[in-house]
N, C-alpha and C positions, 0 to 999 in steps of 0.2 A: 382163190379163197373159197372155202366151203360154205354151204348154207348152215344156218344155226340148227335146222332140223337134223342135218347129218351129224352134227356134233353133240347134240343133246344125249345125256345119259350114256356117256362113253368115258373110259379111262384110256388116256393116250400116252404112250411111251415116247419121250422125246424131250429136247431142250425147250423149256416153256417159252423162251423168247422167240424161237422159230415157230413153235406150234401156235402161239397166239396170233401170229400173222395171218393164220387161216380163219380166225374168228371175225365175223363181220363187225363193223363199227356199231357202237351203241346197242349191243345185243345182250349184255349181261346185267342182271339185276343186282347181284350181290357177289362179292369176293370174300371168302373167309380163308385166311392162310397164315402160315408161320414160316417165313423163309429161313434158310440157313444163315447163321451170322457168325462172323469170325471163323476161327478154326476149332471151335469147341467140339464139334462132331465131324467125323469123316463121312461125307455123303458120296461115296464111290468116287471121290476126287472132283466132284462137280463144284465149280466156282461160278457164281451168277453175276451178270451185269445189271446191277440194281437200277441205274438211271434209265437204261433202255427198257427194262421190264416195267418200271413205273410208267413210262410214256405209253407203252402198249396197254397197260391197265386203264389208263385214262381214255384211250381210244375206244376200247371195247365195252366199257361200262356205260350204261344208259344215263341220260340226264336224270338226276335224282337217285342214281344208284349209289351203292355204298361199298367201300373196301374196308374190311376188318384186317388190320396188319398187326399180328402178334409177334413181338420181337423183344429180345433182351440184348444186353451189352456184354462183350467179353472183357475180362480184366487181365491185363498183361503187366507183370511186374508192379502190381499195386495200382495200376492206372486204368480206369474204365475207358473203353473206346469212345463212348458217346455216339456210336454209329446210329443208334435208334433215333436220336434227336435230329441228326443230319438227314436221315431218311424222311422223317415227318416233315421237315422244312422243305425238302425237295418236292415232296408231294404237293405242298402248298404252292411252290414256285410254278409248277406245271398246270395248276388250275383247280386242284382239289381243295375243299374246305376241311379244316380239322374240326369235325363235328363234336368230338369228345376225345379226351385222353383218359382211358380206363386202365385199371390195374388188375392183373391176374395174380392173385395171391395163392401160391402153390401150397402154402401151409407146411412147407418143409424146406430144409437147406440141402442143396446139392453139392456145392463147393464151398464149405465154410472156411473163413479166414480167421486168424487169431488176432488181427489188429483192426477189425471193423465189425459193425453189426451184421449179423448173418443175412445174406441176400436170399429172399424167398419170393420174388415177384418178377413178372415181365410186364412190359407195356402192351396195351391193346389200343392202337390208334384207330379211331372210327373216322374214316375219310369219306366225304360225300361229294359227288359231282353236282354242285348247287345244293339246294335244300333237299333232304332225303324224301323220297316218295313214300317210303314205308317206315313207320316207327310203331312197333308193337311192344311197348315197355312191359317188362315182366313185373308182376305184382306178387311178391312172396315174402315181403318183409313186414313183420308185425310192428306197428307203431307203438312206441313205448307207452304213450298215454291214451292213444285212440281218440284224441280230441285236440282241438287247437290250444296253443299255449303261448306264453310270452307276451310282450307288450303289443299294443294295438297301434303303435306309431312307428315310423321309420324315419331316419335322418336323410334329408335330401343333400344334394351336392353343395348347396350354400350353407349347410349346417342346421337349417331349420327342421323341425319335426313336423311330420304330416300324418294325419289319421289314415289308416289303411283298413280295408275290409279283411275280416278274418274268415277263412274258409275252414270248415270243420274237417279234420283229418279222417281218412278212412281207417278202419281197424287194421287192414292189410294194405300197405302202401308199396309204391315203386321201390325196387331195390336200389342200393347205392351203386356207384360206378367202380367200386372195388369188389371184385368177385372172388371169394374164397372157395376154391374147388379142389378137392383132394385128387392127387395124382399119384402115379406109381403103379407097381405091379398089381394087376387085377382091380385097380381103382380107375385108371385111365380108361380101360375097356375090359370086358370079360372075354374078348377074343384073344386067348392066350398066344396063339401063333403070331399075332400082330406085333408082339414085343420084340420081334426080330428087328424092327425099326428102332433106332437108338433114341429118338426124341419125339415121341407122340404127344399131342395135347389131348386132354380128356374129351370124351364124347359129349359130356354135359356142356363143356365150354363151347364146342362147335355148335351143338344143338341150340343152345340158348341164343347165340348170335344169329343163327339161321332164323329162329323164331322172331327175333327182335327186329330184323332189318329186311325181311322178305315175306311174301305171302305164298300160299299154295299155288303151284303152277309156275312160279318164277324160276329163273335159271341161276344156279349158284356155281361159281367157278372157284377151284383151288389150283393155282398154277404150280404149287409145291405140294402135290397131293400126298406124298409119302405113303403111309400105310392105309390111307383112304378114310380117315375119320370124318372129314367134311363131307365127302361124297356119300358116305354111309348115312350120316345124320340128315343130309338133304333128302335122300330117298325116303327115309323113315318118316320125315315130316312132309312128304308129298310135294317136294320141289323137284325140278329137273336139275341135273348136275353135269359138270364137265370137270374131270380131273386130269391134270397133266403132271407127269413124273418122269424124271430122267432115268431112274433105275427100273429095269424090267422086273427085278426081284420084288421091289415094293409095289409095282403095278399089279403083280399077280396076287400079292397079299390083299391089296385093295379090292381086286375082283372077287377074291374068295370071300371077303367080308360082305360084298354085295350078293354073292350067290346064296349066302346064308339067309338073305332077305328075299330070295327067289326072284332076283331081278336079272342077273347075268348068269 
């Protein structure tokens, strides 16, 4: 097993399940990743062992650390796989808390169907190893009224109403847990060559999660690093990073994106 100092700020080519065995216990502050799901995309033929990878993530994440698991479901013959829910429940079975279930609204339709409402989102499961150590909630949502409103009572379990204290709302409040972030060519990133990867998520999405669940100097891991969006944003935001990717082609794209930021 390597020391965490040896692993910091590296892009490692290899099977993440095997590479993570070299990461010390309880050494990672935050994981931000989007795993392959179903056979929607061809990732150089790589098929991952979800259960064992989830267990490794639980081992390497610190107490109070967070895993951001961004995932969607494949639809086969009109039937959604439900794989995302099974994964979230397995994470809970092995000890993670489901801190939040968030939605990434892509604002567009990739595979429209004629007999259902157009799918435009993915799940973002926020999994914590006990209570999260770091929560930096982003405030960028303008409150509609900029002041408290509604009734000053709430109904208790027994049905009776009870007076409650009213807290004045700030003009700019914490955003909702549905994030609408534009994706697609030259929106996901301005790094044109990175679009050789078939399924990137937007830099803003990765960056906002890095800001939300970690502090400067923390270590951010992406075990499915792909073209390196998480590692790039972690570096820009003054975090340390570890990126693991099975494809050497994508590793080189990730390294090139970091070289543009004068790191590698």
